[in-house]
C-alpha positions as CSV (number, residue, x, y, z in Angstrom):
1,M,125.9,141.6,125.5
2,T,123.4,138.9,126.7
3,E,121.2,139.5,123.6
4,A,124.2,139.3,121.3
5,R,125.2,136.0,122.8
6,L,121.7,134.7,122.4
7,E,121.6,135.7,118.7
8,I,125.0,134.0,118.1
9,R,123.8,130.8,119.8
10,R,120.6,130.8,117.7
11,L,122.6,131.2,114.5
12,S,124.9,128.4,115.6
13,Y,121.9,126.2,116.2
14,F,120.5,127.2,112.8
15,V,123.8,126.2,111.0
16,R,124.0,122.9,112.9
17,I,120.4,122.0,111.8
18,A,121.0,123.2,108.3
19,E,124.1,121.0,107.9
20,D,122.7,117.9,109.7
21,G,119.3,118.2,107.9
22,S,117.7,116.9,111.1
23,L,116.4,118.5,114.2
24,T,116.9,115.3,116.2
25,K,120.5,114.8,115.1
26,A,121.3,118.5,115.7
27,A,119.8,118.4,119.2
28,G,122.1,115.4,120.0
29,M,125.1,117.2,118.6
30,V,124.6,120.5,120.6
31,R,123.2,118.7,123.6
32,V,119.9,120.7,123.7
33,A,116.5,119.2,124.1
34,Q,114.7,118.9,120.7
35,S,111.8,120.9,121.9
36,A,114.0,123.7,123.1
37,L,116.0,123.7,119.8
38,S,112.7,123.8,117.8
39,R,111.6,126.8,119.9
40,Q,114.8,128.7,119.2
41,M,114.3,128.2,115.5
42,R,110.7,129.5,115.7
43,L,112.0,132.5,117.6
44,L,114.7,133.1,115.0
45,E,112.2,132.9,112.1
46,E,109.8,135.2,113.9
47,E,112.5,137.8,114.5
48,L,113.7,137.6,110.8
49,G,110.1,137.5,109.5
50,V,110.9,134.6,107.1
51,T,110.6,130.8,107.1
52,L,114.1,129.2,107.2
53,F,113.1,125.5,107.0
54,S,110.6,123.3,105.4
55,R,109.6,120.6,107.8
56,T,109.2,117.3,106.0
57,A,108.9,113.6,106.9
58,H,112.5,113.3,105.8
59,G,113.9,116.1,108.0
60,M,114.6,119.8,107.8
61,R,115.1,121.4,104.4
62,L,116.4,124.9,103.9
63,T,114.1,127.4,102.1
64,D,115.6,129.9,99.7
65,E,115.8,132.4,102.6
66,G,117.4,129.7,104.7
67,E,120.0,128.9,102.0
68,Y,120.9,132.6,101.9
69,L,121.3,132.9,105.6
70,H,123.3,129.8,105.9
71,S,125.7,130.9,103.1
72,A,126.1,134.3,104.8
73,V,126.7,133.2,108.4
74,A,128.3,129.8,108.4
75,G,131.8,131.1,107.5
76,P,131.8,134.1,109.9
77,L,130.5,131.9,112.8
78,R,133.2,129.4,112.2
79,E,135.9,132.2,112.2
80,M,134.5,133.6,115.4
81,E,134.4,130.2,117.1
82,L,138.0,129.5,116.0
83,A,139.2,132.9,117.2
84,L,137.6,132.5,120.6
85,Q,138.8,129.0,121.1
86,N,142.4,129.7,120.0
87,I,142.9,132.9,121.9
88,R,142.3,131.0,125.1
89,T,145.0,128.5,124.3
90,L,147.4,130.8,122.4
91,P,150.3,130.5,124.8
92,A,150.4,126.7,124.5
93,L,149.7,126.7,120.7
94,V,148.2,123.2,121.0
95,E,144.4,123.5,120.9
96,A,142.7,124.1,117.6
97,N,139.9,122.9,115.4
98,F,140.5,122.4,111.6
99,A,138.4,121.2,108.7
100,V,140.2,119.5,105.9
101,G,138.5,118.9,102.5
102,M,139.4,116.7,99.6
103,P,137.7,115.3,96.5
104,P,136.2,111.8,96.7
105,S,138.9,110.4,94.4
106,L,141.6,111.5,96.8
107,A,139.6,110.6,99.9
108,D,139.4,107.0,98.7
109,I,143.2,106.7,99.2
110,L,143.9,109.5,101.7
111,A,141.0,109.8,104.2
112,R,142.1,107.1,106.5
113,P,145.9,107.8,106.6
114,M,145.1,111.5,106.9
115,A,142.8,111.0,109.9
116,V,145.3,108.7,111.6
117,G,148.3,110.8,110.8
118,L,146.8,114.1,112.0
119,A,145.4,112.5,115.2
120,H,148.9,111.1,115.9
121,A,150.7,114.3,115.1
122,F,148.3,116.6,116.9
123,P,146.6,114.7,119.8
124,H,145.3,118.0,121.3
125,M,143.7,119.3,118.1
126,K,140.4,118.4,116.5
127,F,140.0,117.7,112.8
128,R,137.1,117.2,110.5
129,L,137.5,115.5,107.1
130,I,135.1,116.6,104.4
131,E,134.5,115.2,100.9
132,G,133.4,117.4,98.0
133,P,133.9,118.3,94.4
134,T,136.8,120.6,93.5
135,G,134.5,123.6,92.8
136,G,132.6,123.0,96.1
137,L,135.9,122.8,98.1
138,I,137.1,126.1,96.6
139,D,133.7,127.7,97.5
140,W,133.9,126.3,101.1
141,L,137.4,127.7,101.5
142,N,136.2,131.1,100.5
143,R,133.3,130.9,102.9
144,G,135.4,129.7,105.8
145,M,133.6,126.3,106.0
146,V,136.9,124.4,105.5
147,D,140.5,125.5,106.5
148,F,142.5,123.4,104.1
149,A,141.7,121.5,100.9
150,L,143.6,119.1,98.7
151,L,142.7,120.0,95.1
152,E,143.2,118.2,91.8
153,E,143.8,121.6,90.0
154,T,144.7,125.1,91.0
155,S,142.0,127.2,92.5
156,R,142.7,130.3,90.4
157,N,141.5,132.4,93.3
158,D,143.3,135.4,94.8
159,Q,141.7,134.8,98.2
160,I,143.3,131.3,98.5
161,Q,146.9,130.5,98.9
162,E,148.1,127.2,97.6
163,R,151.2,125.0,97.2
164,K,151.9,122.1,94.9
165,V,152.1,118.9,97.0
166,V,152.8,116.2,94.3
167,S,152.7,115.6,90.6
168,L,150.9,112.4,89.5
169,P,151.2,110.6,86.2
170,L,148.0,109.7,84.4
171,A,147.4,106.2,83.2
172,L,144.8,104.0,81.5
173,A,143.2,101.2,83.5
174,G,141.1,98.4,81.9
175,L,140.7,94.7,81.6
176,R,144.1,92.9,81.7
177,N,143.2,90.8,78.6
178,G,142.0,93.7,76.5
179,Q,143.6,95.6,73.6
180,L,146.6,96.7,75.7
181,A,147.4,93.2,77.1
182,D,150.9,93.1,75.6
183,R,151.9,96.7,76.2
184,Q,154.0,98.2,79.0
185,G,152.7,101.7,78.3
186,V,150.6,103.5,75.7
187,S,151.4,106.6,73.7
188,L,149.1,109.6,74.0
189,K,148.3,109.2,70.3
190,D,147.2,105.6,70.7
191,A,145.4,106.3,74.0
192,M,143.1,108.9,72.2
193,K,141.9,106.2,69.8
194,L,140.8,103.8,72.6
195,P,137.3,104.0,74.2
196,L,138.0,106.2,77.2
197,I,136.2,106.7,80.5
198,V,137.1,110.2,81.6
199,P,136.2,112.3,84.6
200,S,133.3,114.6,84.3
201,H,133.9,118.4,84.1
202,H,133.4,119.1,87.8
203,M,136.3,116.9,88.7
204,G,139.7,118.6,88.7
205,I,141.4,115.9,86.7
206,R,139.2,116.7,83.7
207,G,141.0,120.0,83.2
208,A,144.3,118.2,82.7
209,V,142.7,115.9,80.2
210,N,141.2,118.7,78.3
211,D,144.5,120.6,78.2
212,V,146.3,117.5,76.8
213,V,143.6,117.1,74.1
214,R,143.8,120.7,73.2
215,R,147.6,120.7,72.8
216,A,147.5,117.6,70.8
217,N,144.9,119.1,68.5
218,A,143.4,115.6,68.1
219,K,140.0,113.9,68.4
220,V,139.6,111.8,71.5
221,N,137.3,108.8,71.7
222,I,135.3,109.4,74.9
223,C,132.7,106.7,75.5
224,F,131.7,107.6,79.1
225,E,132.0,110.5,81.5
226,A,132.1,109.5,85.2
227,D,131.3,111.8,88.2
228,A,133.6,109.8,90.5
229,S,136.8,107.8,90.1
230,R,135.0,104.9,91.8
231,L,132.5,104.8,88.9
232,A,135.2,105.1,86.3
233,R,137.0,102.1,87.8
234,D,133.7,100.1,88.0
235,L,133.0,100.8,84.4
236,A,136.5,99.7,83.4
237,R,136.1,96.5,85.3
238,E,132.9,95.9,83.3
239,G,134.9,96.2,80.1
240,M,133.2,99.4,79.1
241,G,136.5,101.2,78.2
242,Y,139.7,102.4,79.7
243,A,139.6,104.8,82.7
244,V,141.9,107.8,82.6
245,L,143.1,108.6,86.1
246,P,146.3,108.9,88.1
247,Q,147.9,105.5,88.5
248,C,147.7,105.6,92.3
249,Y,143.9,105.8,92.1
250,F,143.9,102.2,90.8
251,R,145.8,100.9,93.8
252,Q,143.2,98.5,95.0
253,E,142.4,97.2,91.5
254,L,146.1,96.6,90.8
255,T,146.5,94.8,94.1
256,D,143.6,92.4,93.5
257,G,144.3,92.0,89.8
258,S,140.9,93.1,88.6
259,L,142.4,95.8,86.3
260,G,145.6,96.3,84.3
261,C,147.3,99.7,84.2
262,W,149.2,101.3,81.4
263,P,151.0,104.7,82.0
264,I,150.5,107.3,79.3
265,V,153.9,108.0,77.6
266,D,155.2,109.8,74.6
267,P,154.6,112.3,76.0
268,P,153.8,111.5,79.7
269,V,150.7,113.3,81.1
270,R,150.6,114.5,84.7
271,I,148.2,116.3,87.0
272,E,149.2,118.5,90.0
273,I,147.8,118.1,93.4
274,F,147.6,121.3,95.4
275,L,147.1,122.0,99.1
276,A,145.0,125.2,99.4
277,A,144.3,127.3,102.5
278,R,142.4,130.5,103.2
279,K,144.3,133.7,103.5
280,G,144.0,135.6,106.7
281,H,143.2,132.6,108.9
282,Q,142.1,133.6,112.4
283,T,144.3,130.8,113.9
284,S,147.9,131.5,114.8
285,R,150.0,131.5,111.7
286,R,152.5,129.2,113.4
287,Q,149.8,126.6,114.0
288,V,148.5,126.9,110.5
289,S,151.9,126.4,109.0
290,V,152.7,123.4,111.2
291,V,149.3,121.7,110.3
292,E,149.8,122.6,106.6
293,E,153.2,120.9,106.6
294,A,151.7,117.8,108.2
295,I,148.8,117.6,105.7
296,A,151.2,117.9,102.8
297,R,153.5,115.2,104.3
298,I,150.7,112.8,105.0
299,A,149.2,113.3,101.5
300,R,152.6,112.5,99.8
301,E,153.1,109.5,101.9
302,G,149.5,108.3,101.5
303,I,149.9,108.6,97.7
304,G,153.2,106.9,97.8
305,V,155.6,109.8,97.2
306,R,158.1,110.4,100.0
307,E,160.1,113.4,98.6
308,S,158.8,117.0,98.4
309,P,157.8,118.1,94.9
């Protein structure tokens, strides 16, 4: 049993270093002397017969073998830590540790209210907010690295359960004195003729845009693809075209007047925001359900929608 605990501890140290990318930072997080942590990693490497890290001037980088080990053990270790933690506090159903992921575009408007809302609703729980692309969030859910994720499209994964949180209308944003200055809205047909700044393919919103174009069977004038909604908004402010995003993503620009916004109408175009969670979570189902409801509520309120979809 002692040897098993030692192996688990070494693997936990390994995951910490891998995710921090720094021996110094990891040592501070786990409260172990840097020399002792380095020795534990050397022992782990000797036992496995492989090199797990490349030591560089910029920190610790995983080797191919290290990448494989991290992908294999990070999820199970987290599940085990959750199970051990929650079984001790099961009668009270108050202590837990959850990781919540969201794409950067949603994090821009939801990260702060989500952190504040969850801390207020569950003062005895610990939460970690993580940003990542839609595909990465789905992968992290599968591997147990996050417990919940807000997605800009469905996961299409049988191992993940999800629910629709809200439906968001798409709009164009651009310079207020541009081609759409006198419009209240823009038809889909007219929108496709404009120079458009669209999300790149790894962003969930792009799937909705592609579906609309495919149904319309029309050519679309894409002038730029942006990897982040922030970049799309910046390009629109520079007059490079019209950014295609949910209207709520332009909240700051609409407030400061740096961009105008025109909803797409005739027909209106919407994307769905989903809240996804892993099936078979080790935490009490009651706890998971209560936290899930809170995340959905805070997300709707943060976006500006009070009612359930």
